[in-house]
C-alpha positions as CSV (number, residue, x, y, z in Angstrom):
1,M,17.8,-145.9,52.3
2,I,18.4,-144.7,55.8
3,R,21.9,-143.4,54.8
4,T,20.4,-141.6,51.9
5,L,17.8,-139.8,54.1
6,A,20.5,-138.9,56.6
7,L,22.8,-137.4,53.9
8,A,19.9,-135.3,52.5
9,A,19.1,-134.0,56.0
10,C,22.7,-133.0,56.6
11,L,22.9,-131.1,53.3
12,A,19.6,-129.3,54.1
13,G,21.0,-128.3,57.6
14,T,24.2,-127.0,56.0
15,A,22.3,-124.8,53.5
16,A,20.1,-123.4,56.3
17,L,23.1,-122.4,58.4
18,T,24.7,-120.8,55.5
19,G,21.6,-118.7,54.6
20,C,21.3,-117.4,58.2
21,S,24.9,-116.2,58.3
22,P,25.3,-112.3,58.6
23,D,28.2,-112.4,56.2
24,A,26.1,-113.9,53.4
25,P,25.1,-111.5,50.6
26,G,21.4,-110.7,50.5
27,A,20.7,-111.8,54.1
28,D,17.2,-110.3,53.8
29,G,16.5,-112.3,50.7
30,K,17.4,-109.4,48.3
31,E,20.6,-108.9,46.4
32,A,23.1,-106.4,48.1
33,S,23.7,-103.2,46.2
34,S,27.1,-101.6,45.9
35,T,25.7,-98.0,45.1
36,V,25.8,-95.5,48.0
37,T,22.5,-93.5,48.2
38,S,22.9,-90.0,49.7
39,S,20.6,-88.8,52.4
40,P,17.7,-86.3,51.5
41,A,19.6,-83.4,53.3
42,Q,22.7,-84.0,51.2
43,S,20.6,-84.0,48.0
44,K,19.0,-80.7,48.8
45,K,22.4,-79.1,49.5
46,A,23.7,-80.4,46.2
47,T,20.7,-79.1,44.3
48,A,21.0,-75.6,45.9
49,A,24.7,-75.5,45.1
50,A,24.1,-76.4,41.5
51,S,21.4,-73.7,41.0
52,S,23.1,-70.9,42.8
53,P,24.3,-67.9,40.6
54,Q,27.9,-67.5,39.8
55,A,29.9,-64.7,41.6
56,L,29.5,-61.3,39.9
57,P,32.5,-59.4,38.6
58,A,33.8,-56.7,40.9
59,G,32.1,-53.4,40.4
60,K,28.8,-54.8,39.2
61,A,25.4,-54.4,41.0
62,S,24.2,-57.5,42.7
63,P,20.6,-58.6,42.6
64,S,18.7,-58.2,45.9
65,A,16.5,-60.7,47.5
66,G,13.4,-59.1,45.9
67,G,14.8,-59.5,42.4
68,T,15.6,-55.8,41.9
69,V,19.1,-54.5,41.1
70,S,20.8,-52.6,43.9
71,P,22.6,-49.4,42.9
72,A,26.4,-49.4,42.8
73,P,28.0,-48.1,46.0
74,A,28.9,-44.4,46.3
75,G,32.3,-43.5,44.8
76,T,31.9,-45.6,41.8
77,P,34.2,-44.3,39.0
78,G,32.3,-42.4,36.4
79,A,29.5,-41.2,38.6
80,S,29.3,-37.4,38.6
81,S,28.8,-35.6,41.9
82,P,25.7,-33.4,42.0
83,G,26.2,-29.7,42.0
84,S,29.6,-29.8,40.4
85,T,30.0,-26.9,38.0
86,A,32.9,-25.8,35.8
87,S,34.4,-22.5,36.9
88,A,36.6,-22.1,33.9
89,G,35.7,-20.3,30.7
90,A,35.5,-21.7,27.2
91,G,38.2,-24.2,26.4
92,G,38.7,-25.2,30.0
93,E,40.9,-22.2,30.8
94,D,40.2,-19.8,33.7
95,D,39.2,-16.4,32.2
96,G,39.4,-14.6,35.6
97,C,35.6,-13.8,35.5
98,D,33.1,-14.7,38.1
99,H,30.4,-16.8,36.3
100,K,28.1,-16.8,39.3
101,M,27.5,-13.1,39.7
102,P,24.5,-12.3,41.9
103,I,21.5,-10.4,40.6
104,S,22.1,-6.7,40.9
105,P,19.7,-5.2,43.5
106,D,19.6,-1.7,42.1
107,E,20.3,-2.0,38.3
108,I,17.7,-2.7,35.7
109,A,17.4,-2.9,31.9
110,V,14.6,-0.5,30.9
111,Y,12.4,-1.4,27.9
112,R,9.2,0.7,27.9
113,Y,6.8,2.7,30.0
114,T,3.1,2.5,30.7
115,P,0.6,5.0,32.1
116,E,-1.8,2.3,33.2
117,G,-3.0,2.3,36.7
118,G,-3.1,6.1,36.9
119,S,0.6,6.5,37.3
120,L,3.7,6.5,35.0
121,S,5.6,3.2,35.4
122,L,8.8,1.9,33.8
123,I,8.8,-1.7,32.4
124,F,12.1,-3.4,32.9
125,R,13.9,-6.6,33.8
126,H,16.5,-7.3,36.5
127,G,19.8,-8.9,35.7
128,N,23.6,-9.0,36.4
129,W,26.8,-8.2,34.7
130,G,28.2,-11.2,32.7
131,C,31.7,-11.9,31.4
132,G,33.0,-9.9,28.5
133,T,34.9,-11.4,25.6
134,P,38.4,-10.2,24.4
135,D,36.8,-8.6,21.3
136,S,34.0,-6.8,23.2
137,D,34.0,-3.3,24.6
138,G,32.8,-4.4,28.1
139,A,30.8,-6.9,30.1
140,P,27.2,-7.4,29.0
141,F,24.2,-6.9,31.3
142,E,22.4,-10.2,31.3
143,T,18.8,-10.0,32.1
144,V,16.9,-12.7,34.1
145,G,13.3,-13.4,34.9
146,K,10.2,-11.8,33.5
147,E,9.4,-8.2,32.7
148,T,8.1,-6.2,35.7
149,Y,7.4,-2.6,36.4
150,L,7.7,0.2,39.1
151,P,6.1,3.6,39.2
152,L,8.3,6.6,38.2
153,S,7.9,9.8,40.2
154,D,7.1,12.9,38.1
155,A,9.7,14.7,40.0
156,A,12.4,12.0,39.7
157,H,16.0,13.0,39.1
158,V,17.0,11.4,35.8
159,T,20.5,11.5,34.3
160,V,21.4,9.9,31.0
161,T,24.4,9.3,28.7
162,D,24.9,8.1,25.2
163,P,22.8,7.3,23.2
164,I,20.1,9.4,24.7
165,V,22.4,12.4,24.8
166,A,25.7,12.9,23.0
167,S,27.9,12.4,26.1
168,T,29.8,9.6,27.9
169,E,29.0,11.3,31.2
170,N,25.6,11.5,32.9
171,Q,23.6,14.6,32.0
172,P,20.3,15.6,33.7
173,I,17.1,15.3,31.7
174,S,13.5,15.8,32.5
175,V,11.2,12.9,33.1
176,Q,9.1,13.9,30.0
177,K,12.1,14.0,27.7
178,F,13.1,10.6,29.0
179,I,9.6,9.2,28.3
180,D,9.6,10.7,24.8
181,W,12.9,8.9,24.1
182,L,11.6,5.6,25.4
183,E,8.5,5.9,23.2
184,A,10.7,6.5,20.1
185,H,13.2,3.8,21.0
186,P,11.2,0.9,22.6
187,D,13.0,-2.2,23.9
188,S,16.4,-0.6,24.0
189,G,17.4,-2.4,27.2
190,L,19.6,0.5,28.4
191,V,20.8,-0.2,32.0
192,F,19.9,2.2,34.8
193,R,20.7,2.4,38.5
194,Y,17.6,3.3,40.4
195,H,16.5,4.3,43.9
196,L,13.0,4.1,45.5
197,G,11.5,6.9,47.5
198,S,9.4,6.5,50.6
199,D,6.2,6.2,48.5
200,G,7.7,3.2,46.6
201,A,8.2,5.1,43.3
202,I,11.5,5.6,41.6
203,D,12.8,9.0,42.7
204,R,16.3,8.7,41.1
205,L,17.3,7.1,37.8
206,E,20.9,7.1,36.6
207,Q,22.0,5.6,33.3
208,V,25.0,3.2,33.4
209,F,27.3,4.1,30.5
210,T,28.2,1.0,28.4
211,P,30.6,1.3,25.4
């Protein structure tokens, strides 16, 4: 009986020593796990890497932090530069004509006259000389802006050519005869070179002959 008790005590002591050993699995009473658990910081980095957008192809606009699309950098092929104009004529060929002629300061296209305001005034439009075509007789006078008017002096020196008179050279004519012709041929648009006197009225009017 004594030997039996001593043997049981020995076995119990051996089991206790084995359970307290640091090399024993589940030293804290739980089974050891072979899975490695990542730290919280590593998990956040992995999540951010997985959700980040893929790299955009070259030449594409990249989204900004606010969610809007930034414009492509300057010099992107296909972007037209502002203010660029073609200086060549139709068909891309240089026709030798200046397509940016300034407005003539002393030439007008005369249309009608008006006696309103107590004085005789010419109604006209300003313009410039455009570019003629190979099958035309000359360059056209291209009007711009709205119709305006200037007073015409009763004593103005007026010279005219065809079609007012049968001549290709300027011939003097009275102001009244000129007014009569305008009344019979309104909106003719004949081109005249004019000069203003000290009173602001036209004192010289010379027709520009156009074929």
